[in-house]
N, C-alpha and C positions, 0 to 999 in steps of 0.2 A: 504493500500500500504506500503510495507516494504522499508525503506530508508537505503541504504548502507552507512556506516559511516567509515571514515578513522580510522586506528589503531594508537596508540601512536607511535609504531615502524615506521610506514610509515611516520608520520609527522616528527619524529626525523631524519630519513634518508633524507627526502627532505630538511629540514632546514640545515643539514650539507652540502648537495650539493649546496644549495643556498648561503651558506657562502663561500665555497671553489671554487665553479664553476669548479670542477674537480672531476671525479668519484674516482680516486685512492686516492687522498688526503682526500676526504670526508670519504671514507671507512676506511682509516687509522685512522682518528680522532675518529671514532666510534668503532674501532677495529672489523670491519666486513670485510668479503671478498668483493671484487669488484662486483662479480655476485650477492651477497646477497643485496648489496646496490642498484644495478640496478634493481633487482627484486622488492624491496620495493617501489622505485620511480614509476616503471611501474604500480604496483598494485594501488598506490595512484591515478595515472592518470586514471586508469580504473574505480576506485571507484567514482571519481569526474566527469568522462566523459569529461575530459578537458586535453588539451596538456599543460604541465607545463614547459617543457624545450626544447630547441633546442640543438641537439647533433651534434657537428662538430668533425672533426678529431683532433683538438687541445684543444678545450675548450667547456664549456657548457654555454648557455645563457638561462635566464629565459624569458618566454613569459609574456605578460601582465597579463594573468591569474595566471601564476606562481608567479609574484610579489605580487599579491593580496593574494594568498594562503600563501606565505611565511610570510607576515605581520600578517595575522590572526593566522597562526599556532604558531608563536612566542608567541602571547598573550595566546593562549590556553595552550601551554606547560608550560608557566610561572605560570598560574593559577593552573595547575595540580601539579607542583613542590611545589608551596606554600601550597596546600592542604595537600600533603604528609608530608611536614615539620611541619605544624601546628598540625596534628594529631599524628605524631610519636614523636614529641618533648615532654619532660616531662612537663605536664601541672601543673601550679601553682594552689593551692587550691582556690576555688571560683573565677575562672577566666572565661572569655568568656561569651557568651550570656546565660541568665537564665530567663525562663518565669515563673513568680510566680503569682499564683492566691490568692486572699484574700477575705473573706466574708465581706459584707458591715458593719456589726456590730463590726468588728475588725479593718479594714483598716484605718479609720480616727484617731484612737487612738494609734495603734501600729506602723504604718509606720513612723510617724514623730519621734518616739523614736529610731527606729532601722536603718532607711535609712542613716542618717549621719555616723553612725558607719560602715556600710557596704561600703559606698563610701570612707571613710577615710582608712579603714583597708584593702580593696581589690580593688585597683584602676583599676585592669584589668577586673573586673566584669562588665558586661553590662546587667543591669536589665531591664526587661519588666514586668510591673505590670498590672494585670487585676483584677478588682473588680467585683465579681459575687456572686450569691447565691450558696449554697452548691451543689445543683443538677447540675447546669451548670459546676461548677468546677470539680466535679467528672466525669462528661461526658467528659470534655476536658482532664482531666488526663488520662482517659482510652483510649481516641482517640489519645493521643500523642501531642495534641495542647498546653498542659501545662506540665511542668516538675515537679512542686511541688506546693502545696497549703497550705495556713494557714487557718484553719477552726475549727469548734467545733467537738470534738471527742466523740464517734467513728464516722468516716466519712463514710466508705463503706467497705463491706467485700471484701477482696482481695487486698486492698491497705496497704502498709506499713505505720506505724504511729510513730511519735516522739512527745511525750507530751511536752508542753512548760510550761504552768502554769494553775492553777485552780483559778477561781475568783467567788466570791459570787454575787448573785443578790441582789439589794437593791430596796426599794420601794420609788419612787418619787411621791410626792403629792403636791398640792397647799398649801402654807403656811397657808391659811385660814382654812384648815382641822384640824390643831392643833395636828398632830400626834407626833411630836417630834422625837428625834434621835433614839429611841428604846433602847434595842431590843424589838421586838414584835413577837408574834406568827404568823404563816402563815394565821390563820383564820381571821386576821385583814382585809384581802381583801374581805371577804365574803359579806360585805355590801357596797362595793365601786365599782364604775364604772372603770373597768380596760381597758385602751386603749391599742390597739395592733397594730403591724405592719401588712402590707398586707400579704396575703397568699404567701407562698414560702420562707419567712424569717424564719430561724431557731429560732430566738429570739421569734417570735410569738408562735411557737410550744412549746418552753420552758415555756413561760408565761402561755399558756393554760394548760400545765401539772400542774403548780403550782396552778392555779385557781381550777382545778379539785380536787387536793388533799385537798384544803381548803374548797371545797364546794361552791366556788364563781362562779358567772355567769358574764363573761366579757361583756363589752358593745358591742353592735352589730351595732352601727350606725356610729362610727368614727374609721377610720383606717389611717395609714400613710405609706409612702414609705421609710422613713428613721427614724432613732432613733432621729436625731436632730429635725425633725418636731414633732415627738411624744412628746419630752420634751417640746417643745413650746406649744403644746396643753394642756399639764398638767399645765404649767405655767399660761396659760390663764384660768384655772379653769374648764376644761372640764372633768377631772377625774384624775386617778392615772395610773402609769405604772411601769413596772419592767425594771431595767437597770443593766448592768454589772458594776462592780467596775471600770474597766479601762476607762469607758466612762465619769465618774463623773468630772474629772478635766477639760474636754472640754465642756461638755454639761450643767453643773450646775454653772460654774464660774460666780460670780458677779450677780446672779439672786436671789434676796431676796424673790421672790414670791414662791420659791421652798423649800420643806423640804425633806431631805434625811433621810430615816428611815431604819435601818438595822434589819434583822430578828434574832430571837433566834437561837442558835445552836441546831441541825445541819441546817444551812442556805442552801437554794437552791443555787446551783452553776453550773457552766459549766467548762469543760476542753477544753482549746485551744491547738492545736498542729499542726504539719506538717504532710501532707499525700503525698505519692508519689508511683509510681509503684515499686513493689518489684524487678522487673527486671532491673530497671534503673542502669546504670553504675556510677551514681553520688551520690551514697548513702553516701560516705564520705563527699562530699560537703554539703549534706543536714544535716548531723550531725553537721557540722561546722556552718551552717546557724542557726540551732536550738540553739547552744551554744551562738552565737552572739545575738540572740533574748533574750535569758535568761539574758545575761550580761547587755543588754540595759535596760531591765525591772528592774533588780536588782539595777542598778545605779540610776534609777529614783524613787526607793522606792515605787513602786506600792503596793497597798494592795491586793496582790495575793500570792498564794502558788506556788513557782517554782517547776517544775518537772524535775527529771534527765532523762537521755536517756531511762532508762527502764520503766519510768513512774509509780512509785509506787502510788497506790491509797491512799486515806485518809480513813482509816477504820471507819466504822460507818456513812459515808456520801454517799449520792447518787446523782450523777450529774443529772441535768435535761437532757432529751433526746436531742440529737443533732438536730433532725428534718431534715428539707430539706432546710434550709436557709443559 
């Protein structure tokens, strides 16, 4: 069933009449002819199938239905005017609502570093953060449910990307294994039980690729849903795992049962960046978001390699595949 709806012109004409209660004065206020105003009000009554005014020889009176319509029309037109002003006014950088997705192996470490800077530097920005695995983030990006995502690159064909930083993977092992700080070759994992995240995490796929290169066989009995849990399993002596540099300050602090061992160059690493739809009108905002992230990481002296907007690679190094996490 098709529902007839009033036009903005009809609502404005009726509101002018409700204010002046006189056709000639209302028409003059809108710079319309009196017949045009009368026609717009009559069309509104026909659309709503309701009598809105009583016409007398000297003045106009609103019916009870007219009073209700006038109050509602005033709110509707105020919202429309506000919408036009908001969209047409020059928008400040990184302002308004912004839906950001972040993968679970980045969110707990990067967000505490960058969110205070975003809140302080861009008070008109209204952030909504969603933590999801890569496949879900890419699907939501493509479907318009997210505007931008922070994840491991490359993300997905067809998405625009802005690299942020590269970070090496390190080997976390129980202190009792006696591995030391390294550097060690990748084949050190060949005879160790490598603990992994559950399927669907990109960090799992990256760890599996490193294990395959070294000829290692990861453990198949123990999995975890978060990197924090995985580190605790290692601390408890169940095996070793691979973790990104950015996670170390949070996951290994004050845990004397853990050993952090770094790999020989070229060490396995991942590239973290921003992905968004190339058709998005907010590309400038995303470039500013990327620079804010880099500045926050630089200020905290993370052991990562910052990437500029064009994302120059590191010759001779091969990033672990982004996978699906």
